[in-house]
ROVEXFI-590215 format. One line per 3 residues: their letters; for each residue y, z, x of C-alpha. Coordinates in steps of 0.05 Angstrom, whole numbers, padded with zeros to 5 digits, always signed. Each point is the difference from the previous one (the first is absolute). Layout:
N
A) Y Z X ~ ...
***
This chain:
728
MTT) +02147 +02340 +01686 ~ +00074 +00012 -00005 ~ +00024 -00029 +00066
VGH) +00003 -00074 +00018 ~ -00046 -00026 +00055 ~ -00065 +00020 +00031
LPE) -00013 +00040 +00064 ~ -00066 +00029 +00022 ~ -00010 +00075 -00008
ETS) +00003 +00043 +00062 ~ -00066 +00037 +00006 ~ +00015 +00046 +00059
SFV) +00060 +00038 +00027 ~ +00057 -00036 +00034 ~ +00022 +00031 +00066
GRR) +00066 -00006 +00038 ~ +00035 -00068 +00008 ~ +00070 +00026 -00020
AEL) +00035 -00043 +00052 ~ -00041 -00061 -00016 ~ +00012 +00008 -00075
ARL) +00075 +00006 +00012 ~ +00000 -00063 +00042 ~ -00042 -00036 -00051
HTA) +00046 +00022 -00057 ~ +00059 -00030 +00037 ~ -00038 -00064 +00015
LTT) -00020 -00010 -00072 ~ +00072 +00010 -00021 ~ +00030 -00047 +00051
HRM) -00053 -00054 +00011 ~ -00038 -00044 -00048 ~ -00063 -00001 +00042
TTL) -00026 +00056 +00044 ~ -00065 -00001 +00039 ~ -00034 +00064 +00024
IGP) -00039 -00016 +00063 ~ -00048 +00041 +00041 ~ -00073 +00005 +00021
GGV) -00055 +00009 -00050 ~ -00008 +00071 -00024 ~ +00071 +00022 +00018
GKT) +00019 +00012 -00072 ~ +00039 -00062 -00021 ~ -00031 -00003 -00070
RLA) +00013 +00074 -00016 ~ +00071 -00005 +00024 ~ +00013 -00063 -00041
LRA) -00031 +00032 -00062 ~ +00041 +00063 +00006 ~ +00064 -00040 +00012
ARA) -00014 -00048 -00057 ~ -00012 +00058 -00048 ~ +00066 +00032 +00020
AAG) +00037 -00066 -00007 ~ -00032 -00025 -00065 ~ +00053 +00030 -00045
RYA) +00054 -00041 +00033 ~ -00031 -00065 -00025 ~ +00007 -00018 -00073
DGA) -00067 -00036 +00002 ~ -00035 +00052 +00042 ~ -00043 -00002 +00062
WWA) -00065 -00040 +00005 ~ -00056 +00003 +00051 ~ -00045 -00056 +00024
DLS) -00057 +00019 +00047 ~ -00015 -00060 +00044 ~ -00053 +00034 +00044
PLP) -00060 -00027 -00040 ~ +00021 -00073 +00006 ~ -00040 -00039 +00051
DHG) +00051 -00056 +00003 ~ +00062 -00026 -00037 ~ -00040 -00033 -00056
LLL) +00010 +00058 -00049 ~ +00068 +00024 +00026 ~ +00040 -00028 -00059
PTV) -00049 +00024 -00054 ~ -00002 +00069 +00032 ~ +00076 +00007 +00001
SDA) +00004 -00029 -00071 ~ -00052 +00051 -00024 ~ +00037 +00056 +00035
VGL) +00065 -00013 -00039 ~ -00034 -00016 -00066 ~ +00008 -00075 -00001
ADH) -00059 -00037 -00033 ~ +00027 -00070 +00000 ~ -00029 -00047 -00053
SLR) +00041 -00061 +00020 ~ -00014 -00062 +00041 ~ +00053 +00017 +00051
MPV) -00015 +00012 +00073 ~ -00015 +00075 +00008 ~ +00058 +00010 +00049
EAL) +00048 -00032 -00050 ~ -00024 +00047 -00055 ~ +00008 +00060 +00046
CEW) +00070 -00020 +00021 ~ +00021 -00008 -00072 ~ -00031 +00068 -00018
FED) +00041 +00034 +00055 ~ +00065 -00038 -00009 ~ +00034 +00048 -00049
KHL) -00037 +00063 +00021 ~ +00029 +00060 +00037 ~ -00061 +00030 +00033
LLV) -00034 +00023 +00063 ~ -00062 -00038 +00021 ~ -00046 +00032 +00052
LDS) -00050 -00043 +00038 ~ -00049 +00046 +00036 ~ -00042 -00022 +00060
AEH) +00029 -00070 +00012 ~ -00017 -00008 +00074 ~ -00057 -00049 -00011
LRD) +00043 -00043 -00047 ~ +00065 +00000 +00039 ~ +00017 -00074 -00007
PCS) -00020 -00008 -00074 ~ +00037 +00064 -00017 ~ +00061 -00022 +00039
HLL) +00003 -00067 -00037 ~ -00010 +00033 -00068 ~ +00053 +00053 +00012
AEI) +00049 -00053 +00026 ~ -00007 -00036 -00067 ~ +00003 +00059 -00048
LTT) +00057 +00035 +00037 ~ +00041 -00064 -00003 ~ -00009 -00008 -00076
SPG) +00000 +00074 -00019 ~ +00065 +00036 +00018 ~ -00022 +00066 -00030
LTV) -00064 +00004 +00040 ~ -00011 +00049 +00057 ~ -00064 -00005 +00042
LVT) -00035 +00053 +00041 ~ -00058 -00024 +00044 ~ -00050 +00038 +00043
SRQ) -00031 -00038 +00058 ~ -00024 +00012 +00070 ~ +00049 -00054 +00023
PLG) +00066 -00029 -00028 ~ -00006 -00058 -00048 ~ +00057 -00039 +00031
TRG) +00034 -00015 -00066 ~ +00074 -00015 +00004 ~ +00040 +00063 -00016
EHV) -00059 +00046 +00013 ~ +00019 +00070 +00022 ~ -00054 +00033 +00042
LAV) -00013 +00075 +00005 ~ -00053 +00026 +00047 ~ -00043 +00057 -00026
PPL) -00017 +00049 +00056 ~ -00058 +00050 -00001 ~ +00014 +00070 -00024
PVD) +00034 +00043 +00053 ~ -00048 +00045 +00038 ~ +00051 +00041 +00038
GAP) +00058 +00036 -00031 ~ -00006 -00019 -00074 ~ -00064 +00027 -00030
DAL) -00016 -00063 -00041 ~ -00065 -00021 +00034 ~ -00025 +00072 +00001
QLF) +00019 +00007 -00074 ~ -00040 -00062 -00017 ~ -00060 +00028 +00038
ADR) +00005 +00066 -00039 ~ +00009 -00034 -00067 ~ -00061 -00045 +00009
LRA) -00040 +00060 +00025 ~ +00016 +00039 -00064 ~ -00012 -00062 -00043
ADP) -00071 -00004 +00027 ~ -00011 +00076 -00006 ~ +00052 +00043 -00036
RAG) -00025 +00060 +00039 ~ +00013 -00033 +00067 ~ +00062 +00011 +00042
LDA) +00028 +00009 +00069 ~ -00005 +00075 -00001 ~ -00051 +00015 +00056
PGD) +00028 +00014 +00069 ~ +00013 -00065 +00037 ~ -00008 -00044 -00062
EAA) +00072 -00022 -00005 ~ +00005 -00016 +00074 ~ -00066 -00039 -00004
AAG) +00023 -00038 -00061 ~ +00066 -00017 +00034 ~ -00039 -00024 +00061
ICR) -00042 -00045 -00045 ~ +00063 -00029 -00031 ~ +00028 -00015 +00069
RLE) -00065 -00032 +00021 ~ +00004 -00044 -00062 ~ +00074 -00014 +00013
GIP) +00019 +00021 -00070 ~ -00033 -00060 -00034 ~ -00014 +00024 -00071
LAI) -00064 -00039 -00012 ~ -00029 +00024 +00067 ~ +00017 +00072 -00019
ELA) -00032 -00006 -00068 ~ -00063 -00030 +00030 ~ -00003 +00056 +00051
VAG) +00006 +00054 -00053 ~ -00053 -00034 -00042 ~ -00046 +00000 +00061
MGR) +00003 +00075 +00010 ~ -00062 +00015 -00041 ~ -00020 +00072 +00015
HSV) +00037 +00003 +00066 ~ +00061 +00043 +00012 ~ +00067 -00029 +00017
TQL) -00007 +00019 +00073 ~ -00070 -00033 +00002 ~ +00030 -00062 -00031
AAR) +00054 -00001 +00053 ~ -00052 +00003 +00055 ~ -00042 -00055 -00031
IGS) +00060 -00046 -00008 ~ +00023 +00015 +00070 ~ -00068 -00019 +00029
RFD) -00002 -00062 -00043 ~ +00068 -00024 +00022 ~ -00012 +00017 +00072
APG) -00066 -00038 +00004 ~ +00013 -00064 +00040 ~ -00007 -00063 -00043
GAL) -00038 +00034 -00055 ~ +00061 +00024 -00037 ~ +00006 -00065 -00037
GPW) -00070 -00002 -00028 ~ -00044 -00062 +00004 ~ +00058 -00049 +00011
GAS) +00030 +00031 +00063 ~ +00072 -00006 +00023 ~ +00002 -00075 -00003
GAF) -00027 -00007 -00070 ~ -00064 -00034 +00024 ~ -00065 +00028 -00026
DPA) -00037 +00045 +00049 ~ -00070 +00021 -00022 ~ +00002 +00058 +00048
GAP) +00058 +00030 -00038 ~ -00035 -00007 -00067 ~ -00034 +00058 -00035
DGD) -00072 +00006 +00020 ~ -00025 -00018 -00069 ~ -00050 +00057 -00002
GPG) -00022 +00007 -00071 ~ -00044 -00037 -00049 ~ +00014 -00073 -00007
TPA) +00066 -00003 +00036 ~ +00010 -00070 +00026 ~ +00016 -00008 +00073
PSA) +00063 -00041 +00017 ~ -00015 -00073 +00010 ~ +00039 -00060 +00026
PSS) +00059 -00021 -00042 ~ -00020 -00039 -00062 ~ +00007 -00076 +00002
DPS) +00004 -00002 -00076 ~ +00065 -00037 -00019 ~ +00009 +00048 -00059
APA) +00005 +00060 +00046 ~ +00071 +00023 +00015 ~ +00022 -00025 +00068
AGA) +00016 +00055 +00048 ~ +00059 -00039 +00026 ~ +00030 -00004 -00069
SRF) -00009 +00074 -00016 ~ +00060 +00043 -00016 ~ -00035 +00055 +00038
DLL) +00009 -00040 +00063 ~ +00073 +00019 -00003 ~ -00024 +00068 +00022
ADA) -00019 -00031 +00067 ~ +00066 -00036 +00008 ~ +00028 +00023 +00066
TAW) +00070 -00025 -00018 ~ +00014 +00050 -00056 ~ -00012 +00075 -00003
PRR) -00060 -00006 +00049 ~ -00009 +00075 +00010 ~ +00003 +00016 -00074
HRT) -00048 -00057 -00017 ~ -00047 +00028 +00052 ~ +00007 +00070 -00029
LRT) -00015 -00024 -00071 ~ -00060 -00041 +00024 ~ -00025 +00061 +00035
AIG) +00006 +00043 -00062 ~ -00034 -00052 -00044 ~ -00056 -00010 +00051
WSH) -00010 +00075 +00005 ~ -00001 +00006 -00076 ~ -00052 -00057 -00002
ELC) -00044 +00036 +00050 ~ +00003 +00064 -00041 ~ -00030 -00037 -00060
TPL) -00075 -00002 -00010 ~ -00034 -00067 +00013 ~ -00004 -00015 -00074
ERL) +00073 +00019 -00010 ~ +00019 -00049 +00055 ~ -00042 -00054 -00033
LWA) +00033 +00013 -00067 ~ +00069 -00001 +00033 ~ -00015 -00070 +00024
RLT) -00032 -00025 -00065 ~ +00058 +00024 -00043 ~ +00049 -00046 +00036
PLR) -00010 -00063 -00042 ~ +00028 +00038 -00060 ~ +00073 -00020 -00011
ADF) +00021 +00050 -00053 ~ -00014 +00071 -00022 ~ -00073 +00011 -00019
DAA) -00045 +00050 -00033 ~ -00067 +00028 +00022 ~ -00040 -00051 -00041
VAR) +00035 -00058 +00035 ~ -00012 +00032 +00068 ~ -00074 +00005 -00015
EVC) -00004 -00071 -00024 ~ +00038 -00030 +00059 ~ -00027 +00045 +00055
AGG) -00071 +00021 -00016 ~ -00055 -00032 +00041 ~ -00048 +00020 +00056
PLT) +00010 +00073 +00019 ~ +00059 +00005 -00048 ~ -00034 +00013 -00067
GDE) +00042 +00013 -00061 ~ -00006 +00075 +00010 ~ +00017 -00006 +00073
VDR) +00062 -00040 -00018 ~ +00023 +00057 -00044 ~ -00011 +00051 +00054
ALQ) +00032 -00042 +00054 ~ +00060 -00015 -00044 ~ +00013 +00074 -00009
GLV) -00007 +00008 +00075 ~ +00053 -00053 +00012 ~ +00046 +00035 -00049
AQS) -00010 +00065 +00037 ~ +00018 -00036 +00065 ~ +00063 -00030 -00033
VVQ) -00026 -00070 +00015 ~ -00002 -00014 -00075 ~ +00051 +00029 -00048
RDG) -00021 +00024 -00069 ~ +00043 +00000 -00063 ~ -00041 +00024 -00060
DRY) -00060 -00046 -00003 ~ +00033 -00055 +00041 ~ -00003 -00009 +00075
RML) +00040 -00040 +00051 ~ +00003 -00010 +00075 ~ +00064 -00007 +00040
DTL) +00008 -00070 +00029 ~ -00001 +00026 +00072 ~ -00067 +00033 -00011
REY) -00026 -00060 -00038 ~ +00017 -00045 +00059 ~ -00039 +00046 +00047
GRM) -00060 -00002 -00047 ~ +00005 -00075 -00007 ~ -00004 -00010 +00075
WLT) -00059 +00047 +00002 ~ -00033 -00041 -00056 ~ +00009 -00064 +00040
ELG) -00029 +00030 +00063 ~ -00060 +00023 -00040 ~ -00011 -00072 -00022
EAR) +00005 +00020 -00073 ~ +00064 -00036 -00021 ~ -00035 -00056 -00037
AAA) -00050 +00047 -00034 ~ +00056 +00046 -00022 ~ +00040 -00058 -00028
DRH) -00063 -00024 -00037 ~ -00011 +00069 -00031 ~ +00074 +00005 -00019
AAA) -00002 -00068 -00034 ~ -00065 +00016 -00036 ~ +00028 +00066 -00025
FLG) +00062 -00032 -00030 ~ -00038 -00059 -00028 ~ -00041 +00054 -00035
LAR) +00064 +00032 -00025 ~ +00023 -00067 -00028 ~ -00067 -00009 -00036
RAH) +00001 +00069 -00031 ~ +00073 -00007 -00021 ~ -00014 -00067 -00032
EGW) -00060 +00028 -00038 ~ +00040 +00062 -00021 ~ +00061 -00039 -00025
TGP) -00014 +00011 -00074 ~ -00032 +00068 +00006 ~ +00029 +00070 -00007
DQV) +00018 +00001 +00075 ~ +00045 -00062 -00004 ~ +00063 +00038 +00021
SWY) -00036 +00033 +00058 ~ -00027 -00067 +00025 ~ +00068 -00031 -00007
HKV) +00030 +00054 +00044 ~ -00057 -00004 +00051 ~ +00010 -00075 +00008
SDA) +00075 +00009 +00005 ~ -00005 +00056 +00052 ~ -00053 -00038 +00041
HLD) +00043 -00063 +00005 ~ +00006 -00001 +00076 ~ -00075 +00013 +00009
LCA) -00018 -00053 -00051 ~ +00043 -00050 +00037 ~ -00031 +00019 +00067
ALE) -00069 -00008 -00030 ~ +00017 -00068 -00028 ~ +00026 -00024 +00067
HLL) -00065 +00021 +00033 ~ -00043 -00031 -00055 ~ +00038 -00066 +00003
VHD) -00023 -00007 +00072 ~ -00070 +00031 -00003 ~ -00024 -00003 -00073
VAG) +00034 -00054 -00041 ~ -00043 +00013 -00062 ~ +00020 +00073 +00003
AQE) +00073 -00018 +00006 ~ -00005 -00047 -00059 ~ -00032 +00054 -00042
MAG) +00051 +00052 +00021 ~ +00062 -00042 -00011 ~ -00025 -00017 -00070
RVG) -00015 +00072 -00017 ~ +00065 +00032 +00024 ~ +00047 -00057 -00019
FFW) +00014 +00022 -00071 ~ +00013 +00072 +00023 ~ +00050 -00027 +00051
ACC) +00033 -00045 -00052 ~ +00008 +00060 -00046 ~ +00031 +00046 +00053
GHL) +00048 -00052 +00028 ~ -00037 -00026 +00061 ~ +00004 -00072 -00026
TEA) +00013 -00032 +00067 ~ -00062 +00032 +00031 ~ -00042 -00016 -00062
RDY) +00018 -00074 +00004 ~ -00005 -00004 +00076 ~ -00068 +00032 +00007
ARR) -00029 -00038 -00060 ~ +00025 -00065 +00030 ~ -00027 +00017 +00069
ALD) -00067 +00021 -00029 ~ -00006 -00066 -00037 ~ +00018 -00039 +00062
AGP) -00047 +00040 +00046 ~ -00064 -00032 -00023 ~ -00041 -00026 -00059
VDG) -00002 +00043 -00062 ~ -00028 -00016 -00068 ~ -00014 +00033 -00066
PRR) +00034 +00063 -00025 ~ +00029 +00017 +00068 ~ +00038 -00065 +00002
TRL) +00024 +00009 -00072 ~ +00023 +00071 +00016 ~ +00041 -00023 +00061
QWV) +00032 -00056 -00039 ~ +00015 +00049 -00056 ~ +00034 +00048 +00048
LGV) +00043 -00057 +00026 ~ +00019 -00020 -00070 ~ +00016 +00071 -00025
AAL) +00043 +00014 +00062 ~ +00037 -00066 -00009 ~ +00012 +00016 -00073
LQG) +00029 +00068 +00015 ~ +00046 -00033 +00051 ~ +00025 -00048 -00054
DFA) -00036 -00060 +00031 ~ -00027 -00027 -00066 ~ -00020 -00068 +00027
TAE) -00046 +00031 +00052 ~ -00027 +00049 -00051 ~ -00016 -00057 -00048
KYG) -00035 -00038 +00057 ~ -00045 +00058 +00018 ~ -00013 +00016 -00073
ALC) -00027 -00070 -00009 ~ -00042 +00004 +00063 ~ -00029 +00068 -00022
TTV) -00017 -00029 -00068 ~ -00035 -00060 +00030 ~ -00041 +00040 +00050
ALY) -00019 +00054 -00051 ~ -00023 -00052 -00051 ~ -00041 -00036 +00053
DRD) -00032 +00066 +00022 ~ -00008 +00024 -00072 ~ +00035 +00063 +00023
EEG) +00024 +00036 -00063 ~ +00038 +00054 +00038 ~ +00035 -00056 +00039
MLG) +00017 -00036 -00064 ~ +00033 +00062 -00029 ~ +00039 +00010 +00064
ATY) +00022 -00073 +00001 ~ +00022 +00005 -00073 ~ +00041 +00062 +00014
LCG) +00036 -00036 +00057 ~ +00011 -00065 -00040 ~ +00019 +00039 -00063
LTR) +00052 +00043 +00036 ~ +00029 -00063 +00032 ~ +00005 -00032 -00068
LMT) +00034 +00061 -00029 ~ +00051 +00003 +00057 ~ +00016 -00074 -00010
GEP) +00008 +00005 -00076 ~ -00067 -00026 -00025 ~ -00030 +00059 -00038
AAA) -00041 -00043 -00048 ~ -00038 -00032 +00058 ~ -00011 +00068 +00031
LEA) -00028 +00028 -00065 ~ -00046 -00058 -00013 ~ -00030 +00003 +00070
ATR) -00009 +00076 +00000 ~ -00032 +00001 -00069 ~ -00049 -00055 +00018
VLR) -00022 +00029 +00067 ~ -00007 +00071 -00028 ~ -00048 -00029 -00051
MAD) -00038 -00040 +00053 ~ -00008 +00057 +00049 ~ -00037 +00045 -00048
SVP) -00048 +00027 +00053 ~ +00057 +00033 +00041 ~ +00005 +00075 -00016
ADS) +00056 +00022 -00045 ~ +00031 +00044 +00054 ~ -00001 -00054 +00053
AHR) +00067 -00005 +00036 ~ +00005 -00075 -00012 ~ -00018 +00007 -00074
LRC) +00053 +00054 -00010 ~ +00052 -00042 +00035 ~ -00019 -00061 -00041
RLI) +00008 +00040 -00064 ~ +00069 +00019 +00025 ~ +00019 -00074 +00001
TVF) -00016 -00005 -00074 ~ +00045 +00059 -00015 ~ +00058 -00029 +00039
ALT) -00009 -00068 -00032 ~ -00003 +00027 -00072 ~ +00064 +00039 +00012
ALG) +00035 -00061 +00029 ~ -00022 -00041 -00061 ~ +00029 +00053 -00047
RLA) -00067 +00020 -00029 ~ +00018 +00073 +00008 ~ -00050 +00032 -00047
ESE) -00058 -00035 +00035 ~ +00030 +00016 +00068 ~ +00008 +00074 -00017
AAA) -00072 +00005 -00023 ~ -00026 -00036 +00062 ~ +00043 +00042 +00046
GAL) -00023 +00065 -00033 ~ -00073 -00020 +00006 ~ +00010 -00020 +00073
RRA) +00035 +00065 +00016 ~ -00057 +00041 -00031 ~ -00051 -00040 +00040
CER) +00038 +00014 +00064 ~ +00007 +00074 -00017 ~ -00075 +00006 -00010
AGE) -00011 -00031 +00069 ~ +00054 +00042 +00034 ~ +00037 -00064 +00018
YWT) +00076 +00004 +00010 ~ +00024 -00068 +00025 ~ -00017 -00041 -00062
RSY) +00013 +00059 -00046 ~ +00071 +00004 +00026 ~ +00013 -00072 -00018
ADY) -00030 +00012 -00069 ~ +00051 +00056 -00007 ~ +00054 -00048 +00022
QLA) -00020 -00049 -00054 ~ -00003 +00055 -00053 ~ +00071 +00021 +00022
LIA) +00025 -00071 -00007 ~ -00033 -00010 -00067 ~ +00030 +00064 -00028
LLQ) +00068 -00020 +00025 ~ -00006 -00068 -00033 ~ -00020 +00035 -00064
DRP) +00062 +00045 +00004 ~ -00039 +00064 +00017 ~ +00037 +00022 +00062
AAS) -00027 +00071 +00003 ~ -00072 -00026 +00000 ~ +00020 -00052 +00051
AAH) +00029 +00053 +00046 ~ -00064 +00042 -00005 ~ -00043 -00059 +00020
ARS) +00048 -00019 +00057 ~ -00004 +00071 +00028 ~ -00076 -00003 -00003
MLA) +00002 -00065 +00039 ~ +00047 +00029 +00052 ~ -00044 +00061 +00010
GKH) -00060 -00046 +00014 ~ +00038 -00047 +00046 ~ +00030 +00058 +00038
RLR) -00069 +00029 +00012 ~ -00020 -00067 +00029 ~ +00063 -00006 +00042
DSF) +00011 -00068 -00033 ~ +00075 -00013 +00010 ~ -00002 -00067 -00037
GVA) -00032 +00033 -00060 ~ +00050 +00058 +00002 ~ +00058 -00050 +00001
LGL) -00028 -00035 -00062 ~ -00011 +00067 -00035 ~ +00071 +00024 +00014
DIL) +00029 -00063 -00031 ~ -00038 +00008 -00065 ~ +00014 +00075 -00002
AAA) +00075 -00012 +00011 ~ -00001 -00049 -00057 ~ -00035 +00050 -00046
VAA) +00048 +00056 +00019 ~ +00060 -00045 -00012 ~ -00028 -00018 -00068
QGA) -00001 +00075 -00016 ~ +00075 +00004 +00014 ~ -00003 +00037 +00067
GAH) +00043 -00050 +00037 ~ +00015 +00039 +00063 ~ -00072 +00022 +00010
AAR) -00022 -00072 -00010 ~ +00051 -00024 +00051 ~ -00027 +00050 +00051
IYG) -00071 -00023 -00013 ~ +00023 -00072 +00009 ~ +00031 +00020 +00066
TGH) -00065 +00032 +00024 ~ -00036 -00062 -00023 ~ +00048 -00042 +00042
AYW) -00018 +00043 +00061 ~ -00074 -00013 -00012 ~ +00011 -00075 -00009
RMV) +00035 +00000 +00067 ~ -00060 +00037 +00030 ~ -00044 -00059 -00021
GHP) +00051 -00052 +00022 ~ +00012 -00031 -00068 ~ +00054 -00002 -00052
QRG) -00026 +00024 -00068 ~ -00066 -00033 -00016 ~ -00050 +00001 -00056
TPE) -00028 -00047 -00052 ~ +00053 -00044 -00033 ~ +00002 +00036 -00067
LGP) +00027 +00063 +00033 ~ +00065 -00032 +00023 ~ +00035 -00006 -00068
VRE) -00023 +00070 -00021 ~ +00027 +00030 +00065 ~ +00067 -00035 -00007
TCE) +00009 +00023 -00073 ~ -00016 +00072 +00017 ~ +00046 +00000 +00061
RRA) +00058 -00025 -00043 ~ -00016 +00055 -00050 ~ +00002 +00053 +00055
RAA) +00067 -00025 +00026 ~ +00028 +00001 -00070 ~ -00024 +00071 -00011
VGD) +00035 +00031 +00060 ~ +00051 -00051 +00024 ~ +00000 -00043 +00063
EAY) +00026 +00054 +00048 ~ -00050 +00054 -00021 ~ -00056 -00052 +00001
RRA) +00020 -00021 +00071 ~ +00002 +00072 +00025 ~ -00069 +00016 -00029
FER) -00029 -00065 +00026 ~ +00026 +00014 +00070 ~ -00028 +00070 -00002
GRS) -00069 -00027 -00016 ~ +00006 -00055 +00052 ~ +00021 +00047 +00056
DNV) -00047 +00058 -00017 ~ -00063 +00014 +00039 ~ -00048 -00042 -00041
EVG) -00046 +00060 -00011 ~ +00057 +00040 -00030 ~ +00021 -00060 -00042
LAA) -00071 -00010 -00026 ~ -00006 +00074 -00017 ~ +00065 -00004 -00039
ALR) -00025 -00062 -00036 ~ -00064 +00035 -00022 ~ +00039 +00055 -00035
TDL) -00013 -00001 -00075 ~ +00064 +00036 -00019 ~ +00053 -00054 -00007
PL) +00071 +00018 +00020 ~ +00042 -00039 -00050
***
C-alpha cells in the first residue's frame, strides 16, 4: 500500500455522473461537511466512492471510509469510525475524546456511508470532531440531511433517461457483466431497454435488479414483463402495498416445498420494529415518493422472481451485519427446507439476481435489500428464530477461535474474530437478553482477542455486563474477571488490573482450576512488571508453573505464564537465564504455530541482545517480532517492536534510519492512544539509543527523518523499518 487511507474497491463499472462529480468536487473544496442525499438505490455510495478516490490525493492523510449500514443503533458508531481510520485506543479516555485527539492534527477526508438511521448521533459526533479538527473534511451519504451546523447538502438524482445515455449505458454494462455475449444488438432491443430505464426512472439499483431478473428472456420480453408488473394495480409494490402495510394477497404464493406462509407480525421484542426500519423511508410520502415507489416495485418484483427457498434465504441472511462466506450463511440460515446444500444453491441464485453481491469468497447484501428481507423475516414470524441461529453461530465461532488460539491457525482465527466484530457484538446483545450463560461464555472467550486487537472498551463493557447479568461460577467467572483485568492493564489502569488479578487467583484456587491459576498469574505478573516489581512476578510465575503440572505445555495460559518469567528475568538483569528461557519459549511457540506469545519472546530476545551490546542480533529479533505482530494486526505490539528496532538500528550507527523508525513508532503509539509504553527497563535503553542517533546525524537531520516516519502511511513506514540494508 503506497497511498494513505482506505477506500473500498469498485467492483463494477461506474457510469455517468459528470455533473454530480463536478459539483461534489467543488463542495469538497469549499465546504468542510457535505451530505449526499437521495432515495435508497439512487447511487449515493458509488458517487461518494468515486469522488473520494479522485480527491484523496489532495489530503496529506488520505481518504478513509466508514460503512455505517450494518450498525443497528449508535452503540458501535464510535468504534466503527475509530476502526475505519485505524485508531485502536488503549487509554481510559472517553472514545469521543480519543477520536477528537486523533483527528486534531490530521488533514484527511472522512466518508460516512449510509448514515440515515443514525442522523442525530452522527450529527453530534461530527459537530465535535469538526470543531477540534481544522484539517478534517467530511462527506456523508444519507437519505436525509443530518442537520449539522455548516452541513452542505447535495441531492443525488437518478441517472438521466432522456437525452444523456447514462441509464441506458448502465443497463448495457450490467447486461454484458452478466453475459459477455449479450448486448442490445437485436432489432428493438435498444428502444426496449430505454423504455425499461424510463419505467424505472433511472434509479441504478432498480435497473441492476431488472437486468439480473432477465433470465433467459429477451430485452423486449423483459420490457413487457416490467410494464405489466408496474401497471398492475396495487401489486406493483409486492406484499407490502403502497402504504407499506403487509398485504398477504400481494405476497408470493409460496408454492414450493416447505415455504412458510406469511403470518401476523411477530410480537417478539427482539424482532426489528417495522416502525423503526430504515426501509420505511421508502414509504415516506414527503420525500421522493414516486422514486421510492419505483424502487419498492423493482425490489418486490425481484423478490417474486426468486424461488421460494431463495426468498427464505434472503430473509434469513438479514441478521448478518458484515460480509460473510458460504460457511457462515449455512450455519446462520440452514433449517427446515433450507438444508446446507439448498443454502449454497439459493445463495448462488441470489447472486445471479443481484440481491447478494459476491467478491471472491465473500458475500454482502446492500442495506436497502437487507431491510426488505428483514421486514419479510418479521412477517414470516422468524425474527426470533433467526436471531437465535445467528447468536448460536457466532458463539460457536468464539468457541472454535478460543480453542484454536495456540494452534497453527491462530492468525486465521485472530482475523476471523476481528472481521466478525459487529456480528459478535450483535450476538452478545441477543444472548444477554435471551441466554445469559451463553453471553457469559462468549464474552469470556472473545475478550482476549478484542483486547489484543484494540477493542478494549467493548471487551471491558461486555465482560462487565455479562458478570452483572446473572449468577456465574467456576472457570467462566474467572475468565470474565481475567478479561476485565487484562483490558484494564492494557489501558494503564493498574489498580483495577491488580484487583481483578487477585479475584481471579482466589476463585481459581477455590475451584482448583489450574488453567485459571495460570491465567491469573499472567495478569498479576504483568501488573507487577509494569509497576516495577519483577522479583514478585518471577516468584509467582515460577511457583504456579510448577503447581499446574497437568496443564499441557502448549496451553495458551502456560505459554503466557512462561513469558512472565522471561520478562522478569530480563528486568532483574539475569540476561543469560532470560535468553535461554526466551529461546525455549520461542521454540515451543514455533512448534505449536503460535504467533502472539512468540512475538513477545522475540521482543525479549531483541532487548536482551541490545543490553548485551549485540545490536545486529537485536535488530533481527525485533524484525521477527514485527512480522508476527503485523500478521496479527496488533498495533500495540508493532509500536513496541518499532521502538526496540529503532534502538538497535541506532546502536549500529544508522542515525537517520533509526529516527525514521522512531517516527513510525510514534505514529503507531498514537494509533493506540498512548505515549511510548513498555516495561520500565526499556525506557533508559530507548533514551540512550535516541541520543546516539541524534549525535550520529545531527539534530536537524534527525528531526527531518523522524517527521518523515511520523507522517508516512504506517504501512510504508513499517515496510521501510523492516529493510535489512541500513542506510548510514
